ZAFI-452166 format. One record per atom (N, C-alpha, C): chain; atom name; y, z, x. Coordinates in nm, 4 decimals. Layout:
% residues N
PT|A|CA|Y|Z|X
...
This chain:
% residues 75
PT|A|N|-0.1178|0.0000|0.0842
PT|A|CA|0.0000|0.0000|0.0000
PT|A|C|0.1240|0.0000|0.0887
PT|A|N|0.2145|-0.0926|0.0620
PT|A|CA|0.3386|-0.0991|0.1357
PT|A|C|0.4478|-0.0244|0.0605
PT|A|N|0.5370|0.0341|0.1355
PT|A|CA|0.6547|0.0955|0.0754
PT|A|C|0.7663|-0.0062|0.0778
PT|A|N|0.8632|0.0078|-0.0115
PT|A|CA|0.9743|-0.0854|-0.0084
PT|A|C|1.0621|-0.0558|0.1123
PT|A|N|1.1710|-0.1292|0.1304
PT|A|CA|1.2518|-0.1188|0.2516
PT|A|C|1.3128|0.0192|0.2718
PT|A|N|1.3239|0.0977|0.1674
PT|A|CA|1.3795|0.2325|0.1796
PT|A|C|1.2709|0.3378|0.1976
PT|A|N|1.1453|0.2945|0.2167
PT|A|CA|1.0315|0.3846|0.2305
PT|A|C|1.0181|0.4788|0.1114
PT|A|N|1.0449|0.4267|-0.0066
PT|A|CA|1.0357|0.5037|-0.1293
PT|A|C|0.9349|0.4355|-0.2205
PT|A|N|0.8444|0.5126|-0.2773
PT|A|CA|0.7525|0.4568|-0.3747
PT|A|C|0.8268|0.4443|-0.5063
PT|A|N|0.8227|0.3244|-0.5642
PT|A|CA|0.8967|0.3004|-0.6874
PT|A|C|0.8021|0.2445|-0.7931
PT|A|N|0.8144|0.2960|-0.9129
PT|A|CA|0.7377|0.2462|-1.0263
PT|A|C|0.8215|0.1462|-1.1039
PT|A|N|0.7574|0.0398|-1.1488
PT|A|CA|0.8213|-0.0577|-1.2359
PT|A|C|0.7612|-0.0433|-1.3751
PT|A|N|0.8454|-0.0429|-1.4744
PT|A|CA|0.7982|-0.0387|-1.6129
PT|A|C|0.7702|-0.1814|-1.6587
PT|A|N|0.7047|-0.1949|-1.7724
PT|A|CA|0.6602|-0.3249|-1.8209
PT|A|C|0.7714|-0.4301|-1.8272
PT|A|N|0.8895|-0.4008|-1.8799
PT|A|CA|0.9935|-0.5050|-1.8831
PT|A|C|1.0280|-0.5585|-1.7432
PT|A|N|1.0286|-0.4700|-1.6430
PT|A|CA|1.0560|-0.5132|-1.5057
PT|A|C|0.9443|-0.6006|-1.4518
PT|A|N|0.8189|-0.5632|-1.4811
PT|A|CA|0.7032|-0.6413|-1.4357
PT|A|C|0.7054|-0.7794|-1.5022
PT|A|N|0.7336|-0.7838|-1.6309
PT|A|CA|0.7423|-0.9118|-1.7017
PT|A|C|0.8516|-0.9989|-1.6419
PT|A|N|0.9645|-0.9399|-1.6118
PT|A|CA|1.0770|-1.0143|-1.5564
PT|A|C|1.0439|-1.0692|-1.4174
PT|A|N|0.9818|-0.9879|-1.3335
PT|A|CA|0.9503|-1.0307|-1.1958
PT|A|C|0.8399|-1.1346|-1.1907
PT|A|N|0.7420|-1.1241|-1.2794
PT|A|CA|0.6268|-1.2142|-1.2728
PT|A|C|0.6396|-1.3357|-1.3632
PT|A|N|0.7201|-1.3255|-1.4669
PT|A|CA|0.7302|-1.4332|-1.5648
PT|A|C|0.6144|-1.4347|-1.6627
PT|A|N|0.5318|-1.3314|-1.6594
PT|A|CA|0.4166|-1.3222|-1.7490
PT|A|C|0.4522|-1.2438|-1.8745
PT|A|N|0.3835|-1.2750|-1.9828
PT|A|CA|0.4003|-1.1982|-2.1054
PT|A|C|0.3178|-1.0704|-2.0957
PT|A|N|0.3421|-0.9791|-2.1880
PT|A|CA|0.2662|-0.8537|-2.1929
PT|A|C|0.1169|-0.8812|-2.2043
PT|A|N|0.0808|-0.9697|-2.2968
PT|A|CA|-0.0613|-0.9978|-2.3174
PT|A|C|-0.1246|-1.0633|-2.1951
PT|A|N|-0.0508|-1.1486|-2.1253
PT|A|CA|-0.1038|-1.2112|-2.0037
PT|A|C|-0.1252|-1.1083|-1.8936
PT|A|N|-0.0336|-1.0140|-1.8810
PT|A|CA|-0.0471|-0.9088|-1.7798
PT|A|C|-0.1746|-0.8288|-1.8045
PT|A|N|-0.1940|-0.7860|-1.9290
PT|A|CA|-0.3128|-0.7058|-1.9599
PT|A|C|-0.4413|-0.7879|-1.9509
PT|A|N|-0.4346|-0.9176|-1.9796
PT|A|CA|-0.5524|-1.0042|-1.9642
PT|A|C|-0.5888|-1.0164|-1.8162
PT|A|N|-0.4887|-1.0318|-1.7304
PT|A|CA|-0.5134|-1.0385|-1.5857
PT|A|C|-0.5701|-0.9059|-1.5346
PT|A|N|-0.5204|-0.7953|-1.5862
PT|A|CA|-0.5738|-0.6644|-1.5460
PT|A|C|-0.7212|-0.6558|-1.5836
PT|A|N|-0.7539|-0.6992|-1.7042
PT|A|CA|-0.8925|-0.6938|-1.7512
PT|A|C|-0.9842|-0.7783|-1.6629
PT|A|N|-0.9333|-0.8922|-1.6137
PT|A|CA|-1.0110|-0.9793|-1.5253
PT|A|C|-1.0129|-0.9299|-1.3810
PT|A|N|-0.9293|-0.8298|-1.3520
PT|A|CA|-0.9221|-0.7776|-1.2154
PT|A|C|-0.8350|-0.8612|-1.1233
PT|A|N|-0.7456|-0.9417|-1.1813
PT|A|CA|-0.6609|-1.0295|-1.1014
PT|A|C|-0.5139|-0.9869|-1.1000
PT|A|N|-0.4887|-0.8646|-1.1425
PT|A|CA|-0.3516|-0.8126|-1.1453
PT|A|C|-0.3587|-0.6635|-1.1156
PT|A|N|-0.2564|-0.6091|-1.0481
PT|A|CA|-0.2588|-0.4653|-1.0171
PT|A|C|-0.2724|-0.3790|-1.1419
PT|A|N|-0.3474|-0.2731|-1.1289
PT|A|CA|-0.3693|-0.1797|-1.2387
PT|A|C|-0.2472|-0.0898|-1.2560
PT|A|N|-0.2140|-0.0611|-1.3786
PT|A|CA|-0.1018|0.0282|-1.4078
PT|A|C|-0.1397|0.1727|-1.3764
PT|A|N|-0.0380|0.2572|-1.3706
PT|A|CA|-0.0550|0.3999|-1.3456
PT|A|C|0.0026|0.4739|-1.4654
PT|A|N|-0.0727|0.5679|-1.5192
PT|A|CA|-0.0218|0.6495|-1.6296
PT|A|C|0.0879|0.7417|-1.5775
PT|A|N|0.2048|0.7337|-1.6409
PT|A|CA|0.3187|0.8167|-1.6018
PT|A|C|0.3401|0.9316|-1.6989
PT|A|N|0.2832|0.9197|-1.8149
PT|A|CA|0.2983|1.0219|-1.9177
PT|A|C|0.2081|0.9893|-2.0346
PT|A|N|0.2250|1.0600|-2.1429
PT|A|CA|0.1387|1.0420|-2.2594
PT|A|C|0.1440|0.8992|-2.3134
PT|A|N|0.2603|0.8385|-2.3158
PT|A|CA|0.2752|0.7026|-2.3692
PT|A|C|0.3569|0.6155|-2.2751
PT|A|N|0.3356|0.6355|-2.1452
PT|A|CA|0.4169|0.5658|-2.0465
PT|A|C|0.3319|0.5226|-1.9281
PT|A|N|0.3439|0.3947|-1.8922
PT|A|CA|0.2738|0.3438|-1.7739
PT|A|C|0.3732|0.2717|-1.6846
PT|A|N|0.3352|0.2566|-1.5599
PT|A|CA|0.4171|0.1836|-1.4649
PT|A|C|0.3277|0.1210|-1.3586
PT|A|N|0.3851|0.0316|-1.2830
PT|A|CA|0.3153|-0.0346|-1.1736
PT|A|C|0.3898|-0.0051|-1.0451
PT|A|N|0.3152|0.0045|-0.9352
PT|A|CA|0.3796|0.0224|-0.8058
PT|A|C|0.4530|-0.1062|-0.7693
PT|A|N|0.5788|-0.0929|-0.7348
PT|A|CA|0.6593|-0.2087|-0.6981
PT|A|C|0.5943|-0.2847|-0.5829
PT|A|N|0.5408|-0.2125|-0.4865
PT|A|CA|0.4796|-0.2773|-0.3702
PT|A|C|0.3596|-0.3626|-0.4105
PT|A|N|0.2799|-0.3157|-0.5063
PT|A|CA|0.1640|-0.3926|-0.5509
PT|A|C|0.2054|-0.5179|-0.6282
PT|A|N|0.3112|-0.5088|-0.7061
PT|A|CA|0.3623|-0.6264|-0.7777
PT|A|C|0.4164|-0.7274|-0.6770
PT|A|N|0.4893|-0.6797|-0.5772
PT|A|CA|0.5411|-0.7692|-0.4734
PT|A|C|0.4276|-0.8375|-0.3979
PT|A|N|0.3209|-0.7635|-0.3677
PT|A|CA|0.2056|-0.8210|-0.2990
PT|A|C|0.1374|-0.9260|-0.3865
PT|A|N|0.1270|-0.9010|-0.5173
PT|A|CA|0.0663|-0.9970|-0.6091
PT|A|C|0.1472|-1.1258|-0.6113
PT|A|N|0.2788|-1.1137|-0.6174
PT|A|CA|0.3657|-1.2319|-0.6167
PT|A|C|0.3493|-1.3080|-0.4856
PT|A|N|0.3471|-1.2380|-0.3742
PT|A|CA|0.3297|-1.3021|-0.2435
PT|A|C|0.1967|-1.3760|-0.2344
PT|A|N|0.0911|-1.3154|-0.2883
PT|A|CA|-0.0409|-1.3798|-0.2869
PT|A|C|-0.0390|-1.5084|-0.3687
PT|A|N|0.0309|-1.5071|-0.4809
PT|A|CA|0.0412|-1.6280|-0.5635
PT|A|C|0.1146|-1.7379|-0.4881
PT|A|N|0.2203|-1.7012|-0.4148
PT|A|CA|0.2947|-1.8000|-0.3361
PT|A|C|0.2081|-1.8573|-0.2245
PT|A|N|0.1289|-1.7731|-0.1598
PT|A|CA|0.0412|-1.8198|-0.0531
PT|A|C|-0.0640|-1.9148|-0.1080
PT|A|N|-0.1167|-1.8867|-0.2252
PT|A|CA|-0.2147|-1.9747|-0.2889
PT|A|C|-0.1527|-2.1115|-0.3151
PT|A|N|-0.0317|-2.1125|-0.3620
PT|A|CA|0.0379|-2.2386|-0.3894
PT|A|C|0.0590|-2.3175|-0.2615
PT|A|N|0.1008|-2.2488|-0.1555
PT|A|CA|0.1256|-2.3164|-0.0287
PT|A|C|-0.0027|-2.3744|0.0292
PT|A|N|-0.1141|-2.3018|0.0184
PT|A|CA|-0.2421|-2.3517|0.0679
PT|A|C|-0.2897|-2.4727|-0.0100
PT|A|N|-0.2524|-2.4792|-0.1379
PT|A|CA|-0.2936|-2.5903|-0.2230
PT|A|C|-0.2035|-2.7112|-0.2042
PT|A|N|-0.1017|-2.6991|-0.1182
PT|A|CA|-0.0123|-2.8094|-0.0962
PT|A|C|0.0972|-2.8226|-0.1986
PT|A|N|0.1213|-2.7160|-0.2721
PT|A|CA|0.2217|-2.7191|-0.3770
PT|A|C|0.3614|-2.6871|-0.3309
PT|A|N|0.3781|-2.6590|-0.2040
PT|A|CA|0.5118|-2.6285|-0.1527
PT|A|C|0.5946|-2.7570|-0.1498
PT|A|N|0.7147|-2.7508|-0.2009
PT|A|CA|0.7974|-2.8718|-0.2126
PT|A|C|0.8890|-2.8923|-0.0936
PT|A|N|0.8568|-2.8308|0.0199
PT|A|CA|0.9350|-2.8511|0.1404
PT|A|C|1.0571|-2.7633|0.1517
PT|A|N|1.0688|-2.6663|0.0654
PT|A|CA|1.1846|-2.5753|0.0703
PT|A|C|1.1567|-2.4601|0.1623
């Protein structure tokens, strides 16, 4: 697990995860069920969050997959 640049562990709530990934709520939970997305952490009785570092790593992995497939547009 990586810490962000301030060496602080930060939780992201669902709206932040949706915004960063571009995925819908149902897509996020479907990916979790398939084991292809970071698992949420229970923060309270009706509250969950994701580690920011794990979401960043997931995004980076998706970019690397695209680059390996030749999908990089030269930018």
